[in-house]
C-alpha positions in Angstrom: 13.1 -12.1 -37.0 13.7 -11.5 -33.3 13.3 -7.7 -33.9 10.0 -8.3 -35.6 8.7 -10.5 -32.7 9.7 -7.8 -30.3 7.9 -5.2 -32.4 4.7 -7.4 -32.4 4.9 -8.0 -28.6 2.5 -6.0 -26.4 4.5 -3.1 -24.8 3.1 -1.6 -21.6 4.7 1.3 -19.8 4.3 1.7 -16.0 4.7 5.1 -14.3 4.7 4.7 -10.5 4.3 7.6 -8.0 7.4 8.0 -5.8 5.9 6.9 -2.5 6.7 3.4 -1.2 3.0 2.5 -0.6 2.3 3.4 -4.3 5.5 2.1 -5.8 5.7 -1.4 -4.3 2.4 -2.8 -5.7 2.9 -1.1 -9.1 6.4 -2.5 -9.5 5.1 -6.0 -8.5 2.3 -5.7 -11.0 4.7 -4.6 -13.8 6.8 -7.7 -13.0 3.6 -9.9 -13.3 2.9 -8.4 -16.8 6.5 -9.3 -17.8 6.2 -12.8 -16.4 3.2 -13.3 -18.6 4.9 -12.4 -21.8 4.5 -8.6 -22.0 7.3 -6.2 -22.9 7.4 -3.9 -19.9 9.1 -0.5 -19.3 9.0 1.1 -15.9 9.8 4.9 -15.8 11.7 5.8 -12.6 14.3 8.3 -11.3 17.7 6.9 -10.3 17.3 6.6 -6.5 13.8 5.1 -6.8 15.0 2.5 -9.4 17.8 1.4 -7.0 15.1 0.1 -4.6 13.9 -2.5 -7.1 16.8 -3.1 -9.4 17.7 -6.5 -7.9 14.3 -7.9 -8.5 14.1 -6.6 -12.0 17.6 -7.9 -12.8 16.5 -11.3 -11.5 13.5 -11.2 -13.8 15.7 -10.3 -16.8 18.0 -13.2 -16.0 15.0 -15.5 -16.2 14.3 -14.3 -19.7 11.5 -11.8 -19.0 11.3 -8.6 -21.1 11.4 -5.9 -18.4 13.5 -2.8 -18.0 13.7 0.6 -16.3 13.8 3.9 -18.1 15.6 6.3 -15.9 15.1 10.1 -15.6 17.2 12.6 -13.6 15.3 13.9 -10.6 15.7 17.8 -10.5 17.2 17.8 -7.0 19.2 21.0 -7.4 16.3 22.9 -8.9 14.1 22.2 -6.0 16.8 22.5 -3.3 17.1 18.8 -2.2 20.2 16.7 -1.5 21.1 14.1 -4.1 19.2 10.9 -3.6 16.1 12.4 -1.9 13.5 11.5 -4.6 10.8 9.7 -2.7 8.0 10.9 -0.4 9.1 8.5 2.3 12.6 10.2 2.4 11.0 13.5 3.5 11.4 14.3 7.2 9.6 17.7 7.1 6.7 19.3 5.3 9.1 21.5 3.5 11.0 18.5 2.1 7.8 16.8 1.1 6.7 19.9 -0.8 10.1 19.9 -2.6 9.8 16.3 -3.6 6.3 16.9 -4.9 7.5 19.9 -6.9 10.3 17.8 -8.4 7.8 15.2 -9.5 5.7 17.8 -11.2 8.8 19.2 -13.0 9.3 15.8 -14.6 5.9 16.0 -16.4 7.3 17.1 -19.7 10.0 14.5 -19.6 7.5 11.8 -18.9 5.4 12.9 -21.9 8.5 12.9 -24.2 9.3 9.4 -23.1 5.7 8.2 -23.8 6.1 9.6 -27.3 9.5 8.0 -27.8 8.6 4.6 -26.4 5.4 4.4 -28.4 3.8 1.9 -26.0 0.5 0.0 -26.6 -0.8 1.0 -23.1 0.3 3.1 -20.1 -0.5 2.1 -16.5 -0.1 5.1 -14.3 -0.7 6.0 -10.6 -3.8 7.9 -9.7 -1.6 10.9 -8.8 -0.8 11.5 -12.5 -4.3 12.5 -13.8 -2.8 14.3 -16.8 -1.7 11.0 -18.3 -5.3 10.5 -19.5 -4.5 13.2 -22.1 -1.1 11.7 -22.8 -2.7 8.4 -23.7 -5.4 10.1 -25.8 -2.7 11.9 -27.9 -1.1 8.5 -28.6 -4.4 6.8 -29.2 -3.7 4.1 -26.6 -5.5 3.0 -23.4 -4.6 4.5 -20.1 -5.1 2.3 -17.1 -5.5 3.9 -13.7 -3.6 2.0 -11.0 -5.3 2.0 -7.6 -3.0 1.6 -4.6 -5.9 1.1 -2.1 -9.1 -0.9 -1.7 -12.4 -1.0 -3.6 -14.0 -0.3 -0.3 -12.2 2.9 0.3 -12.7 4.1 -3.3 -16.5 3.4 -3.0 -16.6 5.1 0.4 -14.8 8.2 -0.9 -17.0 8.3 -4.0 -20.3 8.3 -2.1 -19.1 10.8 0.5 -18.0 13.1 -2.3 -21.3 12.6 -4.1 -23.8 12.8 -1.3 -21.9 14.7 1.4 -23.5 12.9 4.4 -21.0 14.6 6.7 -22.4 18.1 6.1 -24.7 19.9 8.6 -23.8 17.7 11.5 -24.0 18.9 15.1 -20.3 18.2 15.7 -17.1 16.6 14.2 -17.6 13.6 16.4 -21.2 12.9 15.4 -21.5 9.7 13.4 -23.0 9.6 9.9 -23.7 6.6 7.6 -22.0 6.4 4.2 -24.9 6.0 1.7 -25.3 3.3 -0.9 -22.9 0.7 0.6 -24.0 -3.0 1.0 -23.0 -2.8 4.7 -23.9 -0.2 7.4 -20.7 1.8 7.8 -20.6 4.8 10.2 -17.8 7.4 10.4 -17.3 10.8 11.9 -16.0 14.0 10.1 -12.8 13.7 12.1 -12.1 10.3 10.3 -12.2 11.9 6.9 -9.3 13.6 5.2 -9.3 17.4 5.7 -10.1 17.9 2.0 -13.1 15.6 2.3 -14.4 17.4 5.4 -14.6 20.7 3.6 -13.4 22.2 0.3 -9.8 23.4 0.6 -6.6 23.7 -1.5 -6.1 19.9 -1.4 -9.6 19.3 -2.8 -8.5 20.9 -6.1 -5.4 18.6 -6.2 -7.3 15.3 -5.5 -10.5 16.0 -7.6 -8.7 15.5 -11.0 -7.4 12.1 -9.7 -11.0 10.8 -9.4 -12.1 12.4 -12.7 -9.1 10.8 -14.5 -10.2 7.4 -13.2 -13.6 7.8 -14.7 -12.0 8.8 -18.0 -9.5 5.9 -18.1 -9.9 2.7 -20.1 -10.2 1.0 -16.7 -8.6 0.5 -13.3 -6.2 -2.1 -11.9 -6.7 -3.0 -8.2 -4.3 -4.8 -5.9 -7.2 -6.8 -4.4 -9.0 -10.1 -4.9 -12.6 -11.1 -5.5 -13.1 -13.1 -2.3 -11.9 -10.1 -0.2 -14.0 -7.3 -1.6 -16.6 -8.9 -3.9 -19.5 -6.6 -2.8 -17.4 -3.5 -3.4 -15.8 -4.7 -6.6 -19.3 -5.2 -8.0 -20.5 -1.8 -6.6 -17.5 -0.1 -8.3 -18.3 -1.7 -11.6 -22.1 -1.3 -11.6 -23.0 1.8 -9.6 -19.9 3.9 -10.1 -19.4 2.4 -13.6 -15.6 2.0 -13.7 -14.3 -1.1 -15.5 -11.7 -2.8 -13.4 -9.5 -5.9 -12.9 -8.5 -7.3 -9.5 -5.1 -8.9 -9.8 -3.9 -9.0 -6.1 -2.3 -9.7 -3.8 0.5 -8.8 -6.2 3.3 -8.9 -3.6 2.6 -12.6 -2.9 2.2 -13.4 -6.6 5.2 -11.5 -8.0 7.5 -12.8 -5.3 6.2 -16.3 -4.7 9.0 -18.0 -6.7 11.6 -15.5 -5.4 13.7 -17.0 -2.5 14.7 -13.4 -1.5 11.1 -12.3 -0.7 11.7 -12.4 3.0 14.6 -10.1 2.6 12.9 -7.6 0.3 14.5 -4.2 0.9 17.3 -5.5 3.2 20.8 -4.1 3.5 23.9 -6.2 4.1 24.1 -4.8 7.7 20.6 -6.2 8.4 21.5 -9.9 7.8 23.1 -10.4 11.2 20.1 -8.7 12.9 17.7 -10.9 10.9 19.4 -14.0 12.3 19.1 -12.7 15.8 15.4 -11.9 15.2 14.8 -15.4 13.9 16.5 -17.0 16.8 14.2 -14.9 19.1 11.1 -15.9 17.2 12.0 -19.6 17.0 12.0 -19.8 20.8 8.5 -18.5 21.0 5.4 -20.6 21.1 3.2 -20.7 18.0 0.8 -17.8 17.7 2.2 -16.0 20.8 3.8 -12.9 19.2 2.2 -9.6 18.1 3.9 -7.7 15.3 3.7 -3.9 15.6 4.5 -1.8 12.5 3.1 1.5 11.2 4.4 1.4 7.7 7.2 3.2 5.9 6.0 6.8 6.4 4.1 7.2 9.7 6.0 9.1 12.4 4.5 9.6 15.9 5.4 12.2 18.5 7.7 10.9 21.2 4.8 11.0 23.7 2.8 8.5 21.6 5.8 6.1 21.4 5.9 6.2 25.2 2.2 5.2 25.3 2.7 2.4 22.8 5.6 1.1 24.9 3.6 1.0 28.1 0.6 -0.4 26.4 2.5 -3.3 24.9 4.4 -4.0 28.1 1.3 -3.8 30.3 -0.5 -6.4 28.0 2.0 -9.0 29.1 2.1 -10.5 25.5 5.2 -11.1 23.3 5.7 -8.5 20.6 8.0 -7.2 17.9 7.9 -3.5 17.4 9.4 -1.6 14.4 10.5 1.9 15.3 12.0 4.5 13.0 15.7 5.0 13.4 15.2 8.8 13.6 13.2 8.2 16.8 16.2 6.5 18.3 18.4 9.6 17.5 15.7 12.0 18.8 15.1 10.0 22.0 16.4 12.8 24.2 15.5 11.2 27.6 16.7 7.8 26.5 13.3 6.3 27.1 13.3 4.0 24.1 16.8 2.7 24.7 15.9 1.9 28.3 12.6 0.3 27.2 14.6 -1.9 24.7 17.0 -3.0 27.4 14.1 -3.8 29.7 12.4 -5.9 27.0 15.7 -7.8 26.4 15.9 -8.7 30.1 12.2 -9.8 30.2 12.5 -11.5 26.8 8.9 -10.2 26.1 9.6 -7.7 23.4 12.0 -7.3 20.5 12.7 -3.9 19.0 13.6 -3.5 15.3 15.1 -0.1 14.3 13.9 1.1 10.9 14.0 -2.0 8.5 12.2 -5.2 9.2 11.9 -8.4 7.2 8.1 -8.0 7.3 7.1 -10.9 5.1 9.3 -13.3 7.1 7.8 -12.1 10.4 4.2 -12.4 9.2 4.8 -15.9 7.8 6.4 -17.2 11.0 4.3 -19.6 13.0 5.0 -17.7 16.2 3.2 -14.6 14.9 -0.5 -14.3 15.8 -1.5 -10.8 14.7 -0.3 -7.3 13.7 -0.9 -3.8 14.8 -1.2 -1.9 11.5 -1.8 1.7 10.3 -4.2 0.2 7.8 -2.1 0.9 4.7 -3.4 -1.4 2.0 -0.1 -3.1 1.3 0.3 -4.1 4.9 -3.3 -5.3 5.1 -2.8 -7.6 2.1 0.5 -8.9 3.4 -1.1 -9.7 6.8 -4.1 -11.3 5.1 -1.9 -13.4 2.9 -0.4 -14.8 6.1 -3.9 -15.3 7.6 -3.5 -12.8 10.4 -6.1 -10.7 12.2 -5.2 -7.1 13.0 -5.3 -4.3 15.5 -6.3 -1.3 13.5 -4.6 2.1 14.0 -5.3 4.3 11.0 -3.4 7.6 10.7 -4.3 9.5 7.5 -5.5 9.3 3.9 -7.9 6.5 3.2 -6.7 4.4 6.2 -9.8 5.1 8.2 -12.0 3.6 5.4 -9.7 0.5 5.4 -10.2 0.2 9.2 -14.0 0.1 8.6 -13.5 -2.7 6.1 -11.4 -4.8 8.5 -13.6 -4.1 11.6 -17.2 -3.7 10.4 -17.3 -5.7 7.2 -14.7 -8.5 7.3 -14.7 -8.6 11.1 -11.0 -9.4 11.4 -9.9 -6.2 13.2 -9.9 -4.7 16.7 -9.7 -0.9 16.7 -7.0 0.6 18.8 -8.9 3.9 19.3 -7.5 6.3 16.7 -10.1 9.0 16.1 -8.5 11.8 14.0 -7.4 11.6 10.4 -4.3 13.7 10.3 -1.1 13.8 8.2 1.6 12.3 10.5 3.6 15.5 10.7 0.6 17.2 12.3 -0.3 14.7 15.0 -0.5 16.3 18.5 -0.5 14.9 22.0 -4.2 15.6 22.4 -4.9 13.1 19.6 -2.9 10.2 20.9 -4.1 6.7 21.6 -3.6 6.0 25.3 -1.8 3.0 26.8 -5.0 1.7 28.4 -6.7 1.5 25.0 -3.6 -0.2 23.4 -3.5 -2.8 26.2 -7.2 -3.5 25.9 -6.9 -4.1 22.1 -3.9 -6.3 22.5 -5.6 -8.4 25.1 -8.7 -8.9 22.8 -6.6 -9.9 19.8 -4.0 -12.1 21.6 -6.4 -13.5 24.2 -8.3 -16.8 24.2 -11.8 -15.4 24.0 -14.4 -16.3 21.4 -14.0 -12.9 19.6 -10.3 -13.6 19.1 -10.9 -17.2 17.9 -13.5 -16.1 15.4 -11.3 -13.3 14.0 -8.4 -15.7 13.6 -10.7 -18.2 11.8 -12.0 -15.6 9.4 -8.5 -14.2 8.7 -7.1 -17.7 8.0 -10.0 -18.3 5.6 -9.2 -15.1 3.7 -5.5 -16.1 3.7 -6.3 -19.4 2.0 -8.4 -17.5 -0.6 -5.5 -15.0 -1.2 -3.2 -18.0 -2.0 -5.8 -19.7 -4.3 -6.7 -16.6 -6.3 -3.1 -16.1 -7.7 -2.7 -19.7 -8.7 -3.5 -20.8 -12.3 -7.3 -20.8 -12.6 -7.8 -18.4 -9.7 -9.8 -15.2 -10.1 -6.8 -12.8 -9.9 -4.8 -15.0 -12.3 -7.6 -15.1 -14.8 -8.2 -11.4 -14.5 -4.6 -10.6 -15.4 -4.6 -13.0 -18.4 -8.0 -11.5 -19.6 -6.6 -7.9 -19.4 -3.4 -8.8 -21.3 -5.4 -10.6 -24.0 -7.8 -7.6 -24.2 -4.8 -5.2 -24.6 -3.3 -7.5 -27.3 -6.6 -7.4 -29.2 -6.7 -3.6 -29.0 -3.1 -3.5 -30.3 -4.0 -5.8 -33.2 -7.1 -3.7 -34.1 -5.1 -0.5 -34.0 -2.4 -2.0 -36.3 -5.1 -3.2 -38.8 -6.7 0.2 -38.8 -3.4 1.9 -39.4 -2.7 -0.4 -42.3 -6.2 0.2 -43.8 -5.5 4.0 -43.7 
């Protein structure tokens, strides 16, 4: 009887792309499906699975039907050390290329698993465009998982379609993105290099967008109140069926007592206590949190500018710096800066891992400096925080426009060039004066700051409401699951009729 019930249960397979910004929201979404009665299988390599196994084991202990299906990453074949299986583990362009090649080598193994697992639906990252064909062979829906915003997808779509950045006088001349509900201006330098002009990367990304249009629909880690105009634009003008089910991190982890410690190691527990003691002594809304995500790496000269900019602002701050930067700090500047901040008690340096959700939710935190990665934006919004925007690459410059020009909850730091972090040069740095000015605006007592905080708090309240029973994101998830169940039922009836 139990076997029959399991057979009749909706089975959805999730295939995340091995980059933290892509994996985190998809794993959380998979967990949400399981929490709402779906039989879930997540396909991962061993090292990537280890990042999430505790959360998945916790879900299993609560009776949810969720498991990982593990594949061996071809480390030896691509010349990588064991355990390097994620884009975020790469410290050079060569390593990044090897991880990418390893992922592509798994394509046949992925397809064999799809066939063996016989799921009712596959949810795959945009970076796996070939899964459209895999789903077609199995006669099941393929859902395209979007790891960024409706706004950025709409912006990219209309830039690709109308090419408003062509035939400009210079790379710094502004152009208006056509067909958007708001006036949004950008420069060629703020576009990805493959958007500025056709190059080898264009051929890699183009199939991703085509596969979205050929999919059953798209899942977005967003919510209606945040991007309603662009959600509607995507569905009507672009014509892609979609469901907003975000913010998935807040939803999937809201009953999990460990959410503040997501990704921690045992060694970090003592440091976390020290950090909390420091935060608890600060006045409410007096601390700026500075984090550039899991992948961004700046040249040492830019770190020096950030340090001086923060110090010169006179405001309290927490700054997350990569541990590799500590190792490579030849002149000892960062260590000296950390000691100086300890003496003044104005700044707190975190090396590598930070309990981000805990920091964002703390009453002492007033805002965040962000690279405009979509996950960080949603986590900040869920805590009702305005942002200093410092995009680096990919679609982050579009996200900055959403925060600054549309939602009006962001202050630009002054980043002007869209460049992969390994290629950032001294000439493209944001200077300390610009950093100090942005911090003073966000952390100051002026009218602009007050209005930004008010708007951010309103969106934070909406983010909490949307994932509660009866909220838009909650209803969208239930609707999608019911729709997939109906498709499964129809397919079963058709097969019986044949």
